[in-house]
N, CA, C and O of each residue as an XYZ file, in Angstrom:
556
protein
N      57.404    -36.981    -63.727
C      56.292    -37.517    -62.687
C      55.256    -38.716    -62.647
O      54.577    -39.259    -61.776
N      55.498    -38.894    -64.258
C      55.065    -40.824    -64.501
C      55.531    -41.706    -63.703
O      55.034    -42.832    -63.680
N      56.570    -41.360    -62.902
C      56.905    -42.427    -62.011
C      56.357    -42.550    -61.049
O      56.156    -43.744    -60.831
N      55.928    -41.832    -60.200
C      55.440    -41.312    -59.245
C      53.962    -42.182    -59.274
O      53.634    -43.042    -58.457
N      53.063    -41.648    -60.605
C      51.862    -42.141    -60.835
C      52.072    -44.038    -60.539
O      51.512    -44.846    -59.798
N      52.841    -44.096    -61.252
C      52.976    -45.813    -61.497
C      53.314    -46.598    -60.036
O      52.744    -47.628    -59.675
N      54.446    -45.833    -59.214
C      54.617    -45.996    -57.994
C      53.393    -46.303    -56.927
O      53.104    -47.249    -56.195
N      52.784    -44.910    -57.246
C      51.375    -45.221    -56.204
C      50.556    -46.398    -56.914
O      50.021    -47.163    -56.112
N      50.426    -46.586    -57.800
C      49.535    -47.636    -58.860
C      50.179    -48.936    -58.071
O      49.505    -49.883    -57.667
N      51.364    -48.828    -57.953
C      51.821    -50.346    -57.807
C      51.506    -50.631    -56.102
O      51.184    -51.795    -55.863
N      51.565    -49.703    -54.913
C      51.152    -49.556    -53.990
C      49.712    -50.536    -53.556
O      49.427    -51.518    -52.872
N      49.080    -49.561    -54.432
C      47.164    -49.788    -54.351
C      47.950    -52.047    -54.337
O      48.203    -53.016    -53.621
N      47.928    -51.462    -55.886
C      47.551    -53.488    -56.641
C      48.750    -54.405    -56.073
O      48.937    -55.622    -56.074
N      49.329    -53.533    -55.690
C      50.667    -54.835    -54.283
C      49.980    -55.054    -53.053
O      50.151    -56.141    -52.501
N      49.120    -54.079    -52.452
C      48.555    -54.442    -51.113
C      47.646    -55.559    -51.879
O      47.697    -56.780    -51.731
N      46.774    -54.776    -52.768
C      45.434    -55.596    -53.138
C      46.118    -57.375    -53.145
O      45.788    -58.409    -52.566
N      47.043    -57.060    -53.982
C      47.496    -59.026    -54.211
C      47.793    -59.471    -53.572
O      47.549    -60.677    -53.618
N      48.707    -58.867    -52.200
C      48.885    -59.416    -50.891
C      47.616    -59.944    -50.175
O      47.712    -61.025    -49.595
N      46.333    -59.220    -50.162
C      45.309    -59.439    -49.764
C      44.716    -60.727    -50.235
O      43.872    -61.434    -49.684
N      45.343    -60.880    -51.380
C      44.599    -62.045    -52.380
C      45.277    -62.993    -51.882
O      44.659    -64.017    -51.590
N      47.159    -62.916    -51.568
C      47.714    -63.837    -51.854
C      47.196    -64.702    -50.327
O      46.471    -65.680    -50.513
N      47.521    -64.384    -49.018
C      46.357    -64.375    -47.773
C      45.148    -65.627    -48.065
O      44.945    -66.787    -47.708
N      44.567    -64.686    -48.864
C      43.382    -65.402    -48.734
C      43.760    -66.782    -49.406
O      43.861    -67.594    -48.486
N      43.983    -67.322    -50.479
C      44.649    -68.211    -51.331
C      45.176    -68.875    -50.346
O      44.579    -69.895    -50.003
N      46.451    -68.485    -49.606
C      47.455    -69.343    -48.296
C      46.740    -70.164    -47.243
O      47.073    -71.311    -46.944
N      45.785    -69.529    -46.729
C      45.246    -69.478    -45.522
C      44.268    -70.920    -45.852
O      43.167    -70.875    -46.402
N      44.892    -72.062    -45.422
C      43.640    -73.244    -44.984
C      43.667    -73.880    -46.386
O      42.595    -74.362    -46.753
N      44.971    -73.985    -47.443
C      45.038    -75.136    -48.377
C      46.475    -74.983    -48.213
O      47.153    -74.367    -47.391
N      46.860    -75.973    -49.586
C      48.735    -75.810    -49.880
C      49.326    -74.511    -50.399
O      49.213    -74.060    -51.539
N      50.194    -73.813    -49.020
C      50.469    -72.495    -49.803
C      51.505    -72.401    -51.488
O      51.549    -71.536    -52.363
N      52.139    -73.607    -51.339
C      52.664    -74.036    -52.566
C      52.306    -74.104    -53.614
O      52.684    -73.443    -54.581
N      51.008    -75.456    -53.528
C      50.145    -75.104    -54.565
C      50.084    -73.537    -54.966
O      50.814    -73.048    -55.828
N      48.964    -72.700    -54.112
C      48.600    -71.579    -54.266
C      49.765    -70.795    -55.129
O      49.542    -70.163    -56.161
N      51.136    -70.972    -54.460
C      52.067    -70.079    -55.228
C      51.854    -70.397    -57.097
O      51.759    -69.723    -58.123
N      51.856    -71.331    -56.841
C      52.052    -72.028    -58.422
C      51.025    -71.438    -59.188
O      51.405    -70.436    -59.793
N      50.070    -71.686    -59.320
C      48.649    -70.410    -59.296
C      49.078    -69.369    -59.566
O      49.330    -68.968    -60.702
N      49.247    -68.674    -58.349
C      49.575    -66.947    -58.478
C      50.417    -66.881    -59.941
O      50.065    -66.359    -60.999
N      51.881    -67.736    -59.550
C      53.096    -67.518    -60.552
C      52.440    -67.965    -62.085
O      52.344    -67.248    -63.081
N      52.193    -68.816    -61.987
C      51.296    -69.098    -63.168
C      50.694    -68.075    -64.082
O      51.291    -67.624    -65.059
N      49.797    -67.819    -63.813
C      48.362    -66.536    -63.932
C      49.521    -65.646    -64.003
O      50.105    -65.523    -65.079
N      49.984    -64.899    -62.774
C      50.762    -63.782    -63.515
C      51.986    -64.158    -64.437
O      52.173    -63.206    -65.194
N      52.705    -64.959    -64.625
C      53.203    -65.342    -65.996
C      52.260    -64.889    -67.442
O      52.635    -64.049    -68.260
N      51.102    -65.588    -67.505
C      50.137    -65.527    -68.208
C      49.868    -63.834    -68.473
O      50.407    -63.403    -69.493
N      49.450    -63.303    -68.033
C      48.242    -61.818    -67.819
C      50.209    -61.361    -68.412
O      50.276    -60.733    -69.469
N      51.407    -61.665    -67.787
C      52.679    -60.407    -68.159
C      53.096    -60.989    -69.502
O      53.924    -60.388    -70.187
N      52.550    -62.146    -69.908
C      53.173    -62.000    -71.447
C      51.916    -61.260    -72.355
O      51.964    -60.560    -73.366
N      50.975    -61.658    -71.668
C      49.822    -60.763    -72.509
C      50.188    -59.170    -72.517
O      50.592    -58.491    -73.461
N      49.888    -58.743    -71.008
C      50.001    -57.290    -71.130
C      51.739    -56.679    -71.616
O      51.936    -55.600    -72.176
N      52.375    -57.262    -71.390
C      54.093    -57.516    -72.144
C      53.667    -57.071    -73.710
O      54.263    -56.194    -74.336
N      52.715    -57.711    -74.141
C      53.223    -57.798    -75.615
C      52.077    -56.787    -76.078
O      52.157    -56.196    -77.155
N      50.921    -56.610    -75.130
C      50.669    -55.134    -75.835
C      51.114    -53.934    -75.995
O      50.698    -53.109    -76.808
N      52.308    -53.755    -74.918
C      52.841    -52.305    -74.335
C      53.986    -52.885    -75.627
O      54.184    -51.984    -76.442
N      54.652    -54.016    -75.909
C      56.135    -54.145    -76.745
C      55.618    -53.205    -78.016
O      56.160    -52.314    -78.669
N      54.052    -53.959    -78.057
C      53.573    -53.413    -80.084
C      53.667    -51.579    -79.767
O      53.786    -50.932    -80.808
N      53.630    -50.873    -78.667
C      53.745    -49.120    -78.284
C      55.139    -48.911    -78.288
O      55.462    -47.746    -78.059
N      56.184    -49.821    -78.511
C      57.593    -49.159    -78.204
C      58.269    -50.151    -79.291
O      57.864    -50.853    -80.217
N      59.463    -49.850    -78.714
C      60.782    -50.806    -79.270
C      60.600    -51.771    -78.786
O      59.707    -51.677    -77.944
N      61.167    -53.105    -78.912
C      61.659    -54.385    -77.878
C      63.019    -54.519    -78.602
O      63.199    -55.074    -79.686
N      64.269    -53.709    -77.554
C      65.288    -53.530    -76.797
C      65.550    -54.214    -76.126
O      65.080    -54.061    -74.998
N      66.416    -55.343    -76.364
C      67.105    -56.050    -75.007
C      68.173    -56.725    -75.685
O      68.277    -57.330    -76.751
N      69.291    -56.296    -74.288
C      70.706    -57.160    -74.670
C      71.151    -58.155    -73.790
O      70.556    -58.036    -72.719
N      72.148    -59.322    -73.788
C      72.079    -60.262    -73.375
C      72.252    -59.407    -72.299
O      71.145    -58.871    -72.235
N      72.977    -58.898    -71.349
C      73.172    -58.208    -70.060
C      71.602    -58.067    -69.366
O      71.276    -58.442    -68.240
N      70.887    -57.521    -70.224
C      69.086    -57.546    -69.641
C      68.694    -58.760    -69.386
O      68.061    -59.251    -68.452
N      69.189    -59.212    -70.412
C      68.267    -60.943    -70.272
C      68.605    -61.427    -69.253
O      67.621    -61.717    -68.572
N      69.974    -61.780    -68.571
C      70.779    -62.385    -67.531
C      69.959    -61.961    -66.592
O      69.222    -62.706    -65.945
N      70.048    -60.575    -66.442
C      69.627    -59.986    -65.436
C      68.048    -59.953    -64.670
O      67.614    -59.789    -63.530
N      67.488    -60.218    -66.054
C      65.551    -60.355    -66.045
C      65.815    -61.983    -65.556
O      65.245    -62.090    -64.470
N      66.328    -63.035    -65.853
C      66.281    -64.169    -65.504
C      66.688    -64.167    -63.909
O      66.183    -64.986    -63.140
N      67.659    -63.164    -63.464
C      68.253    -63.628    -61.912
C      67.127    -62.739    -61.534
O      67.067    -62.956    -60.323
N      66.269    -61.943    -61.780
C      65.046    -61.103    -60.741
C      63.956    -62.180    -60.926
O      63.124    -62.436    -60.057
N      64.029    -62.810    -62.165
C      62.952    -63.791    -61.952
C      62.952    -65.235    -60.896
O      61.965    -65.750    -60.369
N      64.264    -65.631    -60.805
C      64.417    -66.814    -60.132
C      64.013    -66.177    -58.616
O      63.088    -66.719    -58.012
N      64.510    -65.356    -58.181
C      64.020    -64.412    -57.150
C      62.846    -63.824    -56.635
O      62.714    -63.440    -55.473
N      61.939    -63.757    -57.586
C      60.812    -63.424    -57.493
C      60.429    -64.866    -57.174
O      59.963    -65.218    -56.091
N      60.620    -65.518    -58.014
C      59.941    -67.027    -57.776
C      59.941    -67.487    -56.017
O      59.056    -67.666    -55.181
N      61.450    -67.557    -56.017
C      62.048    -68.205    -54.090
C      60.975    -67.198    -53.301
O      60.056    -67.596    -52.586
N      61.237    -66.062    -53.535
C      60.489    -64.748    -52.804
C      59.084    -65.287    -52.884
O      58.745    -66.131    -52.054
N      58.355    -64.940    -53.673
C      56.727    -65.323    -54.268
C      56.266    -66.714    -52.977
O      55.328    -66.705    -52.180
N      57.311    -67.768    -53.191
C      57.101    -69.344    -52.170
C      56.954    -68.773    -50.891
O      55.883    -68.819    -50.286
N      57.784    -68.334    -50.528
C      58.524    -67.849    -49.003
C      57.309    -66.949    -48.406
O      57.028    -66.850    -47.212
N      56.723    -66.385    -49.369
C      55.854    -65.266    -49.065
C      54.276    -66.167    -48.709
O      53.469    -65.823    -47.847
N      54.161    -67.187    -49.488
C      53.107    -67.634    -49.362
C      53.113    -68.226    -47.950
O      52.276    -68.114    -47.053
N      54.720    -69.138    -48.003
C      54.317    -69.892    -46.733
C      53.988    -68.957    -45.132
O      53.602    -69.251    -44.001
N      54.347    -67.892    -45.762
C      54.818    -66.645    -44.342
C      53.407    -66.894    -43.855
O      53.189    -67.597    -42.868
N      52.304    -66.221    -44.667
C      51.359    -66.072    -44.849
C      50.531    -67.160    -44.810
O      49.321    -66.951    -44.899
N      51.011    -68.486    -44.674
C      49.764    -69.503    -44.561
C      49.897    -69.546    -42.990
O      49.251    -70.490    -42.535
N      50.418    -68.947    -42.216
C      50.505    -69.071    -40.860
C      50.886    -67.691    -39.583
O      50.931    -67.574    -38.358
N      51.133    -66.704    -41.013
C      51.168    -65.548    -39.834
C      50.007    -64.489    -40.288
O      49.710    -64.524    -41.483
N      49.482    -63.773    -39.651
C      48.421    -62.459    -40.041
C      49.615    -61.290    -41.096
O      50.791    -60.943    -40.980
N      48.451    -60.995    -42.127
C      48.487    -60.041    -43.178
C      49.071    -59.100    -42.548
O      50.083    -58.715    -43.134
N      48.802    -58.468    -41.404
C      49.658    -57.494    -40.477
C      50.644    -57.299    -40.292
O      51.146    -56.178    -40.205
N      51.171    -58.304    -40.184
C      52.271    -58.012    -39.887
C      53.250    -59.065    -40.783
O      54.437    -58.743    -40.717
N      52.906    -60.563    -41.816
C      54.255    -60.487    -42.461
C      54.484    -59.537    -43.553
O      55.583    -59.384    -44.086
N      52.931    -58.614    -44.015
C      53.329    -57.914    -45.118
C      54.522    -57.006    -44.504
O      55.652    -57.379    -44.819
N      54.430    -55.903    -43.699
C      55.246    -54.932    -42.962
C      56.703    -55.547    -43.046
O      57.684    -54.941    -43.477
N      56.694    -56.697    -42.622
C      57.939    -57.453    -42.300
C      58.558    -57.455    -44.258
O      59.583    -56.995    -44.761
N      57.827    -57.910    -44.637
C      58.416    -58.353    -46.007
C      58.492    -57.562    -46.980
O      59.142    -57.903    -47.969
N      57.619    -55.883    -46.913
C      58.236    -55.038    -47.403
C      58.715    -54.219    -46.754
O      58.259    -53.076    -46.797
N      59.975    -54.595    -45.805
C      61.464    -53.970    -45.551
C      62.216    -54.201    -46.982
O      63.038    -53.352    -47.329
N      61.952    -55.359    -47.846
C      62.814    -55.456    -49.319
C      63.351    -54.021    -49.195
O      64.553    -53.778    -49.087
N      62.189    -52.895    -49.223
C      62.959    -51.730    -49.605
C      64.271    -51.179    -49.063
O      64.992    -50.331    -49.587
N      64.462    -51.908    -47.760
C      65.857    -51.413    -46.976
C      66.926    -52.202    -47.834
O      67.949    -51.539    -48.004
N      66.939    -53.396    -48.389
C      67.721    -53.934    -49.186
C      67.977    -53.294    -50.738
O      69.041    -53.148    -51.339
N      66.462    -52.939    -51.194
C      66.486    -51.863    -51.986
C      67.410    -50.670    -52.030
O      68.300    -50.725    -52.877
N      67.374    -50.048    -51.583
C      68.048    -48.577    -51.167
C      69.440    -49.272    -50.703
O      70.355    -49.170    -51.520
N      69.690    -49.898    -49.615
C      71.274    -50.414    -49.790
C      71.937    -50.682    -50.714
O      73.057    -50.235    -50.960
N      71.120    -51.686    -51.527
C      72.042    -52.152    -53.060
C      71.986    -50.882    -54.373
O      72.905    -50.674    -55.165
N      70.531    -50.070    -54.329
C      70.869    -48.743    -55.004
C      72.119    -48.187    -54.428
O      73.087    -48.348    -55.171
N      72.402    -47.490    -53.152
C      73.497    -46.682    -52.633
C      74.946    -47.656    -53.264
O      75.738    -47.383    -54.166
N      74.862    -48.784    -52.408
C      76.711    -49.473    -52.814
C      77.231    -49.925    -54.289
O      78.338    -49.867    -54.825
N      75.746    -50.478    -54.786
C      76.030    -51.063    -56.405
C      76.179    -50.062    -57.127
O      77.235    -49.882    -57.735
N      74.971    -49.070    -57.212
C      74.296    -48.202    -58.740
C      75.388    -46.766    -58.232
O      76.057    -46.210    -59.103
N      75.458    -46.253    -56.651
C      76.030    -45.182    -56.524
C      75.437    -44.095    -56.112
O      75.998    -43.001    -56.044
N      73.340    -44.490    -55.568
C      72.856    -43.410    -55.920
C      72.938    -42.726    -54.619
O      73.380    -43.500    -53.770
N      72.682    -41.595    -54.169
C      73.277    -41.136    -53.530
C      71.622    -40.752    -51.935
O      70.401    -40.624    -52.031
N      72.284    -40.730    -51.130
C      71.391    -40.860    -49.623
C      71.783    -39.253    -48.524
O      72.659    -38.735    -47.831
N      70.467    -39.076    -49.019
C      70.237    -37.767    -47.899
C      69.919    -37.937    -46.540
O      70.074    -39.024    -45.983
N      69.467    -36.900    -45.943
C      68.794    -37.137    -44.460
C      68.053    -37.580    -44.538
O      67.799    -38.586    -43.876
N      66.857    -36.775    -45.893
C      65.335    -37.205    -45.897
C      65.440    -38.859    -46.419
O      64.506    -39.596    -46.104
N      66.207    -39.236    -46.952
C      66.675    -41.423    -47.084
C      66.904    -41.899    -45.871
O      66.362    -42.939    -45.496
N      67.523    -41.380    -45.298
C      67.859    -42.008    -43.990
C      67.321    -41.631    -43.171
O      67.973    -41.907    -42.164
N      65.788    -40.728    -42.728
C      65.266    -40.639    -41.916
C      64.165    -41.547    -42.391
O      63.471    -42.040    -41.502
N      63.919    -41.815    -43.483
C      62.954    -42.769    -44.251
C      63.100    -44.269    -43.757
O      62.200    -45.063    -43.482
N      64.317    -44.426    -43.723
C      65.004    -46.032    -43.604
C      65.185    -46.050    -41.906
O      65.194    -47.227    -41.546
N      65.276    -45.476    -41.191
C      65.155    -45.008    -39.821
C      63.319    -45.320    -39.010
O      63.020    -46.069    -38.080
N      62.515    -44.484    -39.765
C      61.089    -44.599    -40.126
C      60.577    -46.011    -40.152
O      59.751    -46.504    -39.383
N      61.235    -46.620    -41.219
C      60.671    -47.389    -41.582
C      61.141    -48.844    -40.871
O      60.384    -49.798    -40.694
N      62.434    -48.796    -40.540
C      62.587    -49.582    -39.194
C      61.473    -49.904    -38.092
O      60.942    -50.942    -37.695
N      61.340    -48.338    -37.728
C      60.394    -47.950    -36.869
C      59.002    -48.737    -36.728
O      58.434    -49.211    -35.744
N      58.722    -48.699    -37.886
C      57.220    -49.060    -38.256
C      56.980    -50.226    -38.134
O      56.079    -50.690    -37.435
N      57.965    -51.000    -38.977
C      58.526    -52.471    -38.345
C      57.855    -52.766    -37.215
O      56.837    -53.442    -37.358
N      58.320    -52.266    -35.582
C      58.636    -52.435    -34.692
C      57.310    -52.409    -34.235
O      56.732    -53.353    -33.696
N      56.710    -50.969    -34.536
C      55.134    -50.829    -34.274
C      53.782    -51.734    -34.757
O      52.702    -52.079    -34.277
N      54.548    -51.892    -36.025
C      53.462    -52.902    -36.629
C      53.297    -54.414    -36.257
O      52.375    -55.154    -36.601
N      54.372    -54.715    -35.489
C      54.957    -56.418    -35.098
C      54.877    -56.574    -34.035
O      55.219    -57.676    -33.606
N      54.449    -55.680    -33.218
C      54.759    -56.043    -31.864
C      53.352    -56.029    -31.336
O      52.489    -55.941    -32.209
N      52.891    -56.104    -29.949
C      51.501    -56.074    -29.169
C      50.627    -57.265    -30.080
O      50.947    -58.037    -30.983
N      49.476    -57.005    -29.406
C      48.387    -57.927    -29.597
C      47.983    -57.939    -31.297
O      47.074    -58.657    -31.711
């Protein structure tokens, strides 16, 4: 059940993070803002990571390191692009579209990891797509 608590904490923290990103990218250089964001995130991650590693074992194999590097590069590019989108786009429209990454994650989980799709997951994907239409159309 811990994963649900962690996931809900991510929802709140990512929402707050995206709000701060919007504020920092509006009226400034979004690339410079993203560099500050990524730098501070890196420092905080190192400090918090070191703390949590002291509470557990530090086990990593070469494959985990390679995948971590690929994920980090992907996250850096996505973050810069997210700042650029928020520079001129409204928070209420950019964030829902960007969070459609859940569709990519579900698709990769099903196709590559062999995770099961049931009617509830399929319905969730349909509703997610419908939510983008509802959130981004109109005034």
